[in-house]
C-alpha positions in Angstrom: 159.8 120.3 77.3 160.7 119.3 80.8 159.8 121.6 83.8 162.9 120.8 85.8 165.3 121.6 82.9 163.4 124.8 81.9 163.5 126.0 85.6 167.1 125.1 86.1 168.1 127.0 83.0 166.0 130.2 83.9 168.1 132.0 86.4 164.9 132.4 88.5 165.5 131.4 92.0 163.5 131.2 95.3 164.4 133.8 97.9 162.8 134.8 101.2 159.4 135.3 99.5 158.7 133.5 96.2 160.7 133.0 93.0 162.3 136.1 91.6 164.5 137.3 88.7 164.9 139.6 85.8 161.8 140.1 83.6 163.7 139.0 80.6 164.2 135.6 82.2 160.5 135.1 82.8 159.7 133.8 79.3 156.4 132.2 78.6 157.9 128.7 78.9 159.6 129.6 82.2 156.3 130.8 83.6 154.4 127.7 82.3 157.1 125.5 83.8 157.0 126.9 87.3 153.2 126.9 87.3 153.0 123.3 86.2 155.7 122.2 88.6 153.8 123.9 91.5 150.6 122.2 90.8 152.3 118.7 90.4 154.1 119.3 93.6 150.9 119.6 95.6 148.2 117.6 93.6 148.5 114.5 95.7 148.1 116.5 98.9 145.0 118.4 98.0 141.8 118.0 95.9 141.0 120.9 93.5 140.3 121.7 89.9 140.8 125.5 89.9 143.7 127.7 90.4 143.5 131.5 91.0 145.9 134.1 89.6 146.5 137.8 90.3 149.1 140.4 89.6 150.6 143.7 90.8 151.0 146.8 88.7 154.4 146.1 87.1 154.5 146.4 83.4 155.5 142.8 83.0 153.0 141.1 85.3 150.1 140.7 83.0 152.0 138.8 80.3 153.5 136.6 83.1 150.0 135.8 84.3 148.9 134.9 80.8 151.8 132.5 80.4 151.1 130.9 83.8 147.4 130.4 82.8 148.4 128.9 79.5 150.6 126.4 81.3 147.9 125.5 83.8 145.4 124.8 81.0 147.7 122.0 79.9 146.9 120.3 83.3 143.1 120.7 82.6 142.5 122.9 85.6 140.3 126.0 85.5 142.0 129.4 86.0 140.3 132.3 87.7 142.0 135.7 87.2 141.5 138.4 89.8 143.4 141.2 88.1 145.5 143.7 90.1 144.9 143.2 93.8 147.1 142.8 97.0 148.7 139.5 97.6 146.8 138.9 100.8 143.5 139.5 99.0 144.4 136.7 96.5 145.6 134.4 99.2 142.5 135.1 101.4 140.0 134.3 98.6 141.9 131.1 97.5 141.9 129.9 101.2 138.1 130.5 101.3 137.7 128.5 98.2 140.1 125.8 99.2 142.2 126.2 96.0 145.8 127.0 95.2 146.8 130.4 93.7 149.7 132.2 92.1 150.5 135.8 92.6 152.7 137.5 90.0 154.7 140.1 91.9 158.2 141.2 92.6 157.0 143.0 95.8 159.4 146.0 96.3 162.2 145.1 93.9 162.8 147.3 90.8 160.4 147.0 87.9 163.0 145.3 85.6 162.5 142.2 87.9 159.5 140.2 88.9 158.4 137.2 90.7 155.9 134.4 91.5 154.5 133.6 94.9 152.8 130.3 95.3 150.0 129.4 97.8 148.5 126.0 98.6 144.8 125.7 99.4 145.9 126.0 103.1 148.3 128.9 102.6 151.8 130.0 101.6 154.2 127.2 100.4 156.9 126.0 102.7 160.7 125.6 102.0 160.1 122.0 101.4 157.4 122.8 98.8 160.0 125.1 97.0 162.3 122.2 96.6 159.5 120.0 95.4 158.8 122.6 92.7 162.4 122.7 91.6 162.7 119.0 91.5 159.4 118.2 89.7 160.0 116.8 86.2 156.9 117.2 84.1 156.7 117.2 80.3 154.7 120.1 78.7 154.1 121.7 75.4 156.1 124.9 74.6 153.9 128.0 74.5 153.3 130.2 71.5 153.9 133.9 71.7 150.2 134.5 71.1 148.7 134.3 74.6 145.0 134.2 75.5 143.6 137.4 77.1 142.5 136.8 80.7 138.9 137.6 81.9 138.9 139.4 85.2 136.8 138.6 88.3 136.2 141.1 91.1 135.4 138.4 93.7 138.7 138.4 95.5 138.7 142.2 95.8 135.2 142.1 97.2 136.0 139.3 99.7 139.0 141.1 101.1 137.1 144.4 101.5 134.3 142.6 103.3 136.9 140.8 105.7 137.7 144.2 107.1 134.6 146.2 106.6 132.6 143.6 108.7 135.3 143.4 111.4 134.9 147.1 112.4 132.0 149.3 113.0 131.1 151.8 110.3 132.4 154.7 112.4 135.7 153.0 113.4 137.7 155.7 111.7 135.3 158.6 112.2 137.0 161.9 112.8 140.3 160.6 111.3 141.9 162.4 108.5 144.1 159.9 106.6 146.4 160.4 103.6 146.8 157.3 101.4 150.2 157.2 99.5 148.9 155.3 96.5 151.9 155.2 94.2 151.7 151.9 92.2 150.5 149.8 95.0 148.3 146.7 94.0 145.8 147.8 96.6 145.4 151.4 95.7 142.0 151.0 94.4 140.8 149.3 97.6 142.2 151.3 100.4 140.4 154.7 99.9 136.9 153.3 99.6 137.5 150.9 102.5 138.8 153.6 104.8 136.0 155.9 103.9 133.4 153.2 104.5 134.8 153.1 108.1 134.3 156.9 108.5 137.6 158.4 107.6 138.2 161.5 105.6 140.6 160.3 103.0 143.0 162.2 100.6 144.9 160.3 98.0 148.5 161.1 97.5 150.8 160.7 94.6 149.3 158.0 92.4 151.8 156.9 89.8 151.4 155.3 86.4 155.0 154.3 86.6 155.9 151.4 89.0 157.5 152.6 92.2 159.6 150.1 94.2 158.6 151.1 97.7 160.5 149.1 100.4 158.8 149.3 103.8 161.9 148.0 105.7 164.2 150.6 104.2 162.1 153.7 103.7 164.0 156.2 101.5 164.9 159.6 102.5 162.7 160.9 99.8 159.7 159.2 101.2 160.5 160.3 104.7 160.5 163.9 103.6 157.3 163.4 101.6 155.5 162.2 104.8 156.7 165.1 106.8 155.6 167.6 104.1 152.2 165.9 103.7 151.5 166.0 107.3 152.2 169.6 107.7 150.2 170.6 104.6 147.1 168.5 105.4 147.2 168.0 109.1 146.8 164.3 108.8 146.2 161.9 111.7 148.0 159.3 109.8 149.4 158.4 106.4 149.0 154.8 105.1 150.8 153.1 102.2 152.2 149.7 101.3 154.8 148.1 99.2 154.1 147.0 95.6 152.0 144.0 96.1 150.2 145.3 99.2 151.3 142.7 101.8 153.6 145.1 103.9 152.2 148.2 105.5 153.7 151.6 105.8 152.1 153.8 108.4 153.1 157.3 109.6 151.8 159.1 112.7 150.2 162.4 113.0 153.7 164.2 112.7 154.6 162.4 109.5 157.1 159.9 111.0 157.0 156.5 109.5 156.7 153.6 112.1 159.1 150.7 111.8 157.4 147.5 110.7 158.2 145.5 113.8 156.9 148.4 116.0 153.6 148.3 114.1 153.6 144.4 114.5 154.1 144.7 118.2 151.3 147.1 118.7 149.0 145.0 116.6 149.8 141.9 118.6 149.1 143.6 121.8 145.7 144.9 120.5 144.9 141.4 119.4 145.8 139.9 122.8 148.1 137.5 121.0 149.5 134.7 123.2 152.5 133.5 121.2 154.6 135.0 118.4 156.9 133.8 115.7 159.1 136.6 114.4 162.5 136.6 112.5 165.7 137.3 114.2 165.8 140.8 112.5 162.9 142.1 114.6 163.3 144.5 117.5 164.2 143.0 120.9 161.4 145.2 122.3 159.1 142.4 121.4 160.4 140.3 124.3 161.1 143.2 126.6 157.4 144.2 126.4 156.5 141.1 128.4 153.2 141.0 126.3 153.4 137.5 125.2 153.6 134.0 126.7 156.1 132.9 124.1 158.2 134.7 121.3 160.0 132.3 119.0 162.7 133.6 116.7 163.0 132.2 113.2 165.2 132.7 110.1 164.4 135.7 107.9 161.5 135.0 105.5 157.7 134.3 105.9 158.0 130.5 105.2 160.1 130.2 108.3 157.5 132.2 110.4 154.7 130.1 109.0 156.4 126.9 109.8 156.7 127.9 113.4 153.0 128.2 113.6 152.5 124.5 113.7 154.6 124.3 116.8 152.8 127.2 118.5 149.4 125.9 117.7 150.0 122.8 119.9 150.2 125.1 123.0 148.4 128.4 122.3 145.1 129.4 120.7 146.0 133.0 119.7 149.1 133.0 117.6 150.6 135.4 115.0 153.8 136.6 113.4 155.3 139.6 111.7 158.5 140.7 110.0 160.7 143.7 110.3 159.0 145.0 107.1 155.7 145.1 108.8 153.8 142.3 107.1 151.5 140.7 109.6 150.6 137.0 109.6 147.6 135.8 111.6 148.2 132.2 112.5 144.9 131.3 114.1 141.2 132.2 114.1 140.5 134.7 116.8 137.7 137.0 118.1 138.0 140.7 117.5 135.4 143.3 118.6 133.1 140.4 119.2 133.5 139.0 115.7 135.4 136.1 114.3 138.6 136.9 112.3 139.8 133.9 110.4 143.5 133.1 110.2 145.5 134.5 107.3 149.0 133.0 107.4 150.6 135.3 104.9 151.9 138.8 105.1 149.0 141.4 105.3 149.2 145.2 105.3 145.6 146.1 106.3 145.0 144.4 109.6 147.8 146.1 111.5 147.0 149.5 110.0 143.3 149.3 110.7 143.6 148.1 114.2 146.1 150.9 115.1 144.1 153.6 113.4 140.8 152.5 115.0 142.2 153.3 118.5 140.8 156.5 119.9 144.1 158.2 120.4 147.1 159.4 118.4 149.5 156.8 117.0 152.4 158.4 118.8 150.6 158.0 122.1 150.1 154.3 121.4 153.9 153.9 121.4 154.3 155.2 125.0 
């Protein structure tokens, strides 16, 4: 079989963040074709013999990961499976290990759809890489329906937790009462222990065994009402949640009002003393009006466009970042925070903005003034 033909006939297409489509179109051969084409498109640029995989909590994600792994085996590369973890956790660990990775997730779209996100050893793929995947023509053997079970490693989860537990003091969230709206988020088993390790009093809210398509950029009226009610019932200092794959934050203040993603990104950038930003045209003009940055570059909508702009900004500035209207924060350079080195993570991340804002010794609403 030929990867190019299989992909062309699949009805799976690249959008603003990864390749997405109906679950029924993610057949084993389609998953294998995308995985093989991805590796072939980058193998001349990087040296590696291992690829990392992880998934979100969608019912279809594990089988898709199995098919991706079977396809990758035909290239004689090793596969490490990290189970259900946030996308930034997978990307971070893969970058530490200097290997590519594939995240099986449809982010916030309904459960009858899914997707694949691809990362080179140096970070998220570009639009040029997407075209290379689509044009790659590689022969492979069709997969059987009997796919091998995957052995799960905890290493990526541990590395992601360590990234933030070591960045803050153990009492950074002391005195804070925080609700975590867990639903079906890929990071729901990470957030409570991490927040508690930083001193917070944490209450888990509405964990779901059914996939919930939370969209942080278009919060539903139902979720707005939930936050208001939870805040009144528990007297929270904040409520934290994410989208399905844990790369977009959702943070409510002490009154239960959800912050817009670009407002959270602006606050985060100010707290990090960022010099230059790359943000999509859809973000609030308050970013420029704040006069907090030496340069703000506007891009097309989509994280690949934000990341592409980082190369230009790096030539002139040392502290660069980006974020989107959905709240996902992209750190484009290594910086010092709290006297500690925080390495770049050029992919959307939900934890950094939430933790930075929560660690301030004042109410979230006061930080907006």
